[in-house]
N, C-alpha and C positions, 0 to 999 in steps of 0.2 A: 422419358425426356424427349422433347420435340426435336425433329431433325434440324429445324431452323436454328436451335441453340447449339447443337453440336457441330453444325456447319461453320458457325461463327468461331467457335472454340478451336476447331481444327485449322481454320484459316489463319488465325493469330499465331498458332503454334508453328505452322509451316513458314510463315513469314519471318518469324524469329529464328527458326532452325536453318533455313537455307534461303537467304535473301539475295536476290540478283538485282543488280543496278545497271541500267542502260543510261549512259551519259554521252553527250556529244564528244567527239573526238577533237583533240587540240594539238597534242604533240607527242612524239615517242618518249617513252620513259625507260631509259637505260642507265644502270648504275652498277659498277663492280669495284668498290673500294677494297683496299687490301685488308686482310684480317689483322686486328690489333695483336700486338705480341702477347697481351694478357690472355688471349684465347688459345694460344698455342698449347697443345696437350703434352702431357708427360707420357710418352709412348712406352716407357719402361715399366709401367704399372699394369698394363693390360695387354691381352692377346687378341687379335682379330682373325676370325675365320669366315671364309665366304663359300658359297656353294648353291646347291638347288635341291629341292624336294620334288621327286617324281613318282608316278604310279609304276609299281614294279613290273606290271604286264605290258601296259600300253606305252610306257615311257613318257607319257604326257606330264607336263609340269602341274603341280598342285598349288594353286593360288590361295593365299591366306592360311597356309599351314602354320601351326603354332610351334615354336621352339622355346623351351624354358629350361634353365639350368637347375637341376634337382637340388632341393634343400635351400633354395634362395628365391628371391622374387624377380630375378633377372630374366628377361624374356624378349622375344621379337617374333615377327611374322614374315612370311615370304610375300613378295610382290606378285603382280598378276602374271609374271613369267616363271613363278615358282622359285625364284632366287632369294637368297638371304644373306645378311651380314650380321654376324654375332660377335660382340666384344665381351670378354670375361676378364676379371682380375687375374693376374699371374699366379696368385696364391691359391687359385681354384682351378689350376690347369689339369688336375686329376679328377675332376668332377664328371658328372654325366648329364647329358642333355636329353629330355623327352620330346619327341616329335609327335604331334597329334593332328588329326585331320578328320572331319566328319565322314563316317562311312568307311574308315580304314583302321586297321590295327595300330595301336600306339607302338612306338619304337623307342627304346632306351639305348643311347649311343655314348660311349666314353669319348671325352674330349680328345684323347689320344688318336682317335679315328679322324678328326677333323684336320683339314689342311688350310693353309692361308688362302688358297684359291681352289675353285673346281671341286669342292666336296660334294659327292653325289650320295643323296640319301634316298633309298627306295622304301616306299610303304605299300603294304599288302591290303587289298580290298577286303572288307569284313563282311561275313555272312552270319546273321544271327539266327540261331535255331529257335523254333517256336517254344520248345520245352523250357527255354530260359526265361520266358515271360510269365511271371507269377500272376500279375493283375492286368487285365486288358479292359480299359474304361469303355463302358457301354454308351455313355452320354458325353460327347466331346465338350459341350458347353459347360457341364459340371466340372470337367477337368481344368478348364482354363480359370474358372472361378476359384477352384481349390488352389491353383497356382498363385493367383493374385492374393488370396487370403493368407498365404504362407510367405508372402514377400518379406515381411519384417523379420520373419524367423530365419530365412535362407540367405539374406544378404547382410553384409557386415553392418553393425550397429554402432560403429565408432568412426571418428574422422580419421582420414588417411592422407599422407603426403605421397604424392605420385610424381614420377618423372615420365614424360611421354614425348614421343616424336610425332610431329604434325606435318602433313604435306597437303597442299592444294594446287591444283593445276587447271588451266583453261586452255581448251583447244578450239581452233576454227577448223572444222572438218578434221583432217588428220594432222594439222600443223599445231604444235604447241606454241602458244604465244605468251604464256605466263606460268611461272613456277614459283611457289613460296614454300620454304621449309623452316621448321622451328623446333627447339627443344623447349618444352613447356613444363613448368612446375604447377601441379594441380593440388588444390586443397579440396579433397573429395568429402563431401558431407555424408553423414550416415544416411542409409537408404530410408529410414523412417522419418528423417527430417524433411520439412518442406523447404528448407533453405537451399538456394542454388549453389552449384559447385563454382569454385573460384580458380581462375587461371592467371599465371604470371609468366611473362615471356622471359626466358633466360638467354637463348641465343637464336638467331634467325638470319636468313638470307633469302635473296629473290633474284629472279631473272625474268625480265618483261620486255616485250617488243610489240607495243601496241600499233606499230605501223601495219601489222598484218590484219588488223581489225577493221580495215576500210574506214567507214565513217562512224564506227561505233566502238566505244570503250566498254568492255564487259568486266565487271568487278563483282567480287563476292564479299559480303559484309558478315562479320560475326566470327571469322576465323575459328580457333579451337573450341569456342563455345558451341559452335554448330555440331561438332562431333560428340561433345558431352550431352547435348540434348538428345541424341539418338539412343542413350542409355534408357531403354524403355522401362526398366524396373526401377530406376530412380524418378523417371518422368512418365508414369503410366498413362497420364492423360493424353499423351501422343496418339496412343492406340486404344488402350483398354482401361476403362474405369468401370465401376460396378454398373453405371448407367449406360455405358457405351457398348458393353459385351453384347447386348441384345441386338445391336445393329449388324452383327456378323453371323455368318454360318460357319460352323467348324466341322472338320472331317479329320479322323485319325488315319493318316496316310500310311505309316509304316513304323518299324522299330529299327534302331541302329545302336551303335556304341560309340562313345566318345570317352577317352581316358579310362577305358575298361568299365564304363558305366552304361547300363541300358538306357536308351533315350527314346521317348515317344516323339514322333514327327507329326505335329498338328498343323493341318492346313487351315487358313481361314480366308474368307472374302466377305464383302459387304452384301447384304440382301439385295436382291434385284429391284425391289420396289423403292429403294433409297437412292435419290438422284445426286445428292451431294458427293463429292469426291472423298472416298475414304481409302482404306488400304487393303491389300491382299498379300499373302505370303505364307511363311512356314515358321513355326515356333519348335525348337528342339528342347524337350522337357525331360529332365532327369526323373526316371520312374520311381526312384526311392525317396528323394527329397522334395520332388515336384518343383524344383527350381528351373527357370529358363536358363539354358546354358548357351544358347545362341539363337539369333532370329534374323531372317532375311524377309524384307518386305518392300512393296512398291506402292506408290500412290496410284489410285485409279484415275487416269487422265483422259478417259474417254470423252468427257465433257470439256472441250477445249476452252470454252469461255470461262467457266468456273475455275478450272485449274490454272489458267493464265492469270486470273485475278489473285491467286494465292501467291504467286511468285514475283510477278513483274511490278516494279515500283514506277519505272519511267521507260518508255519505249520510243524508238525513233519515229519521226513523222513519216507518213506514207508507208507504214509497215504493220503487219500483223505478227505478233510474237506469241508463241505458246510452247509449253513443254511437250516433249515427245517421249521422255523417260524420267522417272524419279524413282531411283532404287536405293535401298538402304540395307545395311548389315550392322549387327552388333554382336560381339562375343564376350563371354564371361569366363573367368578362371575361378577355381575353388582352392581355398586355403584353410586348413583346420576347420572344415565343415561349413565355411562361409564363402559365398560367391561375391565377386566384384568385377566391375567393368574392366575389360582388357583391350578391346579393339572396336573401332566402328569406322564405317565408310559410307559415303554418300555420293551418288552420281546423278547429275541432272543434265539432260540434253534439251536444247531449245532450237526451235526453227523460226527463222525470220522470213516471212513472205513479203517481198517488196512489191509495191504498186507498179513501179515503172522499171523493173528489172526482169530479165529473163529467168535468172537462176535464184534459188533460195539460198540463205545462209544458215549453216548448222554450227552451233556452238555447244561444247561439252565442258562441264566443270566437275571435277572429282575432288573430294576432300576425304582425308583418312587420318586417324590418330591411333597409335599403339602405345599402351602403357609398357614401359621397359623396366621399371623398378618401382617399388612402393614399400611403405612402412606405416604402422600405426603412429599416430602423432597426438601429443598433448598440447602442442603449440596452437596459437591462434592463427587464423588466416592472415594473409599479407594485408598491410594497410591499404586503404582506398587508393592512395596515390601510387601504390606499386602494382596494382592489379591491372590486368588488360581490360580495356573497355569492351562491353559486350557488343558494341557496334563497330569494332575495329575492322578496317580494310587492310589486310596484311601487306598488300603490294604498295600501299601508300605509307606504311609506318616503318618498314624495315629496310636495311641496306642490301647491297648487291651480293653476288656470288663471290666466293673466296676459295682458297685452296682446299684440297681433300682433307687436310688435318684439322679443318675448322671445328669439327664436332668432337674431337678428342676421344674420350672413353665412352661417350654416349652412344647407345645402340640406335640405329636408324633403320628405316626400311630401304632396302637396296633399290636404287632408281631403275626404272624400266629403260630398256635401250632407246626407245623413241625420245624419252625425256633427256637422257644423256646427250644424244645427238643434237637436240634442240638447243641445249645449253652451249655446246661447242660452237654451233653456228652463230648464235647470238654473240658469244665472245669473240669469234673471229671477225664478225662484222664490226664490233666496237673497236677492235685493234686497227682495222683498216681505216676507220674514221679518225682515229688518233694520229695516224701517220701523216 
């Protein structure tokens, strides 16, 4: 396959996956309507626990650790501060929660151990003995080809109905200027199907303060569909197809364990002679089933001109705009021998170099989505009129922030402290304007 062809394909995919829009600034957008009574939850049916997951020795927080209620499909993940919020039905209060993290021993903890606030869960780092490794691949490229050949066997072959929590943020340097959150219903197509996944908005809220963006409004188009596109086993054309594997070099870095399973850590990066921006990162591959259980990857943005063309639709006059970071992550869970998408995260950082200004401007956008519950389904996907549009701009479509009980029994990712403080500042400012 010629490099020109896969460059065009990659460009289209990235544009649809993470699409940044720069438009002229007009006015501040601030809205905080009250929560409708119909959205008030029945707090008698569930229990909420909060806490953090940390390294047993260093006491450092473990970001993106997975917590799942055993025997159910209920799950959540920790935020970048290692903090979590877990809601479970009251009739399951005697259950157990499995906490897992790459490179650490799994831990099973009874719900009786959990507290409403400040639950501390310590995980022990894992060392894998070489005698545990039965097969050590000699050719890393053959390993990834085997992984892709077994995709239809390893990932579920039926449609599923998923409930997920979605969040997107925009920062100007260290200041949050926009936050959108949503509970989303997903119709997940079978992995062998070429049909795209479908999202339906259930509940959503936002907080925006565009006055901090100077003369630029920075928006993200695509919402939850962006995070679904990061499912590289449903959408292998993003990184690896049979034709594109040859554009990368692979190296078996190490062996670890996840959920008591031995995992190959396979590094990859594009060949040096290929000029077009491709990806580099790590794949975590189950040694027994050859399923990818997790992946972390970055876009190679060393070529500023080509990488900028992939992301920027419109830029301000008198400025150069280019990405300085494009990092992605996707995690999978296993159920009855089949794997499915459970979490993804994307982070894009942009720099604007102004012709007539002394200082540059830095913007960062982060999107993430965690599947908190799912089940097989025989029902059809939502009607066209009920589906989210694939080009949705969340900050333009949803209402403002509301009280803490807005989400009811739905599991969410615990807000980071900077996000919480940003929301409070914007709310205080709005209150003053109303006085």
